[in-house]
N, C-alpha and C positions, 0 to 999 in steps of 0.2 A: 561585501554583503552577500549573504547566501541565499538570496531570493533573486531569482532571474528578472531582469528588467522586462517589462512589457513595452513594445515598441508600437504595436498597432493592433486594432480589433476590426475585422470584417465580418458583417452581419449578412447572412444570405437568408433566403426563404425558410429553410430547414436547419441551417448550421451557424454556428458562431465560430469563426477562426481567429485564434490569438497568436500574434507573432512575437516570440520571446527572444531574448539575448541568447547567443549560443555560449554553452558553459559545459560542455563535455558530452558524454554519451550516457544514456539512461542506466540506471542500476540494474535493471532487468538484463540488458544485454551484457553487463560485467559479471553477472552472477551465473547463468543459464543459458545454454542453447537447446531448445526443445524441438524436437523433429519426430514425425511419426515414423514408425519403423515395424517390420515383422521380426518376432522374436520367437523361434521354435514353432513357427506357424501361426502365431498369434499377434493380431494388430495391437501394438502398443505406442507409448511415447517413450522416446530415449532422451534423457536428460544428461548433457554434458555439462560439467562444472568449468567455469572460465577462470581466467587468471585473477581477478579480484577476488572471487570466491576462495581460491586456494590461498590466496595472501590472508584473507581474514582468518582461515584455519591456522595458518602457519605463524602469523605474527599478530600477538594480542594487541599491539598498539594500533595496528590499522583498524581494528574493530573500536577500541577506545576513541579513535579520532572521528569515525563515522557517527557513534552515539554522541559524542561531544557536539559535533558540528550541527547534527540534527536537533539537539537540544538548545543550541544557540538560536536555531530558526524559531523553535517553539517560544523561547523567552521573548523574541521580538513581537511575534504574533500575540502572545498572551498580554503584552503591554498595551497593544491596541484593541484587545478583546476580539480578535479575529480568528476564525476556525478555518483551516484549509479544507477540511472535510472530504478529502480523496487523497490521502497520503498512500502511496504504494510505490513500489520500485520503478514503475513507469514514469513517475512525476519527480523523481530525484536524478539529477544529472550529476556525474562523477567525473572529477579530474583526478586520474590515477596514472601515475608514471611507471608503472610496473613494480615500484618498490613502496611507494607512500602515497597515503591519500592527500593531495594538495588543496582540494577544495570541493564542495558541492554547491548545487544550485537548486533551489525547489522552484518547480514551474506548475502551470495549470491551475490558476485560482479561479476556474470557471464554476466550481461548486462551493466557493468559499462564502461564508456569511458572518455577519456581526452578532455578537452575543446580545447586543441591544435590540436586534431586529432578526430573530432566528426563524422567522416564518419560511425562509427559502430553504430549510433542510430538504435534501432530495436523496434519492437513492443512487449512490455512485458506484463503488466497486464494492460488492456486499461481502466478499471474503475479508476485506480489511475493515470493516466497521464494528463498533462495539455492540455487545448484545443489546443494550438498552436503545441504541440507535435503531438496530435491527426491528426490535420490538415494536418501537415507535412507528417505523415505516410499514409495518406488517398491519398495524391497526390505525393507520392515518386516516382512512375513510370514516372511522367511527370516533376518532379523537374529538374531544370537545374541552372547553375550558372547565367543565364541571367535573370531568372524571380524572383530572390530574394528568392526562396523558398528552396534552397539546405541547407544541415545540417550545413554548415559554418555560413551562414546567419542566420539560426535559431539561433545558439548559440551566435551570435553577438547582437540579440535581448534580451538576457536574462543574468543575472548575473549566475556565476557557481552554486550558491546555490539554484537558483529559480526553476530549473527543479525539484528537490526534494521536495522544499518547497511546491509546490502544492500538491504533494502526501501526506505529513504530514497533510496539511488541509483537504484532503480527508479522511484521518483516523480520525481526529478530528470530521468531519462531521458524519462519522459512529458511534463515540461514542455518539454524540448528538441525533441521531436518534433512536439509539438501535437496528438497523437492518443492517446486513452485506450489503455494499452498491452495491455488485455485484449481489445479489439475484435477478432472473429475473422472479421468480414466486411468487404468493401470499404467505405470510406467517403470522404467529401469534406469538407475543411476549407478555410476561406478565410482567408488571412493578413491582416495589418493593411495590407499594400500591395495587397490584392484579388487576391493570388495564388491560384489553386485548388491545393490539395494532395489527392492521391488515395493511398490505401493502407489498410493495416490497422494494428491495433495491433502493436507490435514483438514482443510475447510471445503474442500472440492466435492461439489454435488452437481448432479445432472440438471441442468435448466437453471442454475445458479440461484435456487429459491430461498429466499431470507429465512422461511420457517425451517427448512432443513439444515441451513447453516447454523442457525440458532441451536439446534440439537446437537450439532457437532461441538459448538463452542462449550456447551454444557458438559 
């Protein structure tokens, strides 16, 4: 099973803690190591590509396995009409032995909702959310059943799997660019051929404002 087992829930006054089955290290740590640095007198971020990222670039089968395993999770969730709603590298655990991807585990269903009761749609990690979801969240205060923008009508516009599918596409875009897409400051990354890449995350904006991210998505 590629969904991590939930062992316990601890509710505090301001936080809810979820205890999950151990299933590897998060995809974020397998892809990038991001640290602040000074480069030619300028404060920027240094992005170092990790072993799994290099494997994805060198061996097409590793990428195929990652996409297939994620699709298998979507298939199960769609069967039960459940949306994870916060799919991002931090919430995907990877079991990688240095050569092949053995397994993945999806964690953190704290923002998940049922398509039968979508009223709990919330602002999770905006850089990985689909444009129509960001648009809905931007105007949530004025959304009514009459204007066609409420959460139920939003879900009627999509298939159960499409909400998370956009997020997976954003992750693949991150793999393609070689820079975490949420980085909102200039960064430097070095390719396998020692070429220096300078730029920002493709959806990175100061303050992580949904309206500005929407502009970048378009």
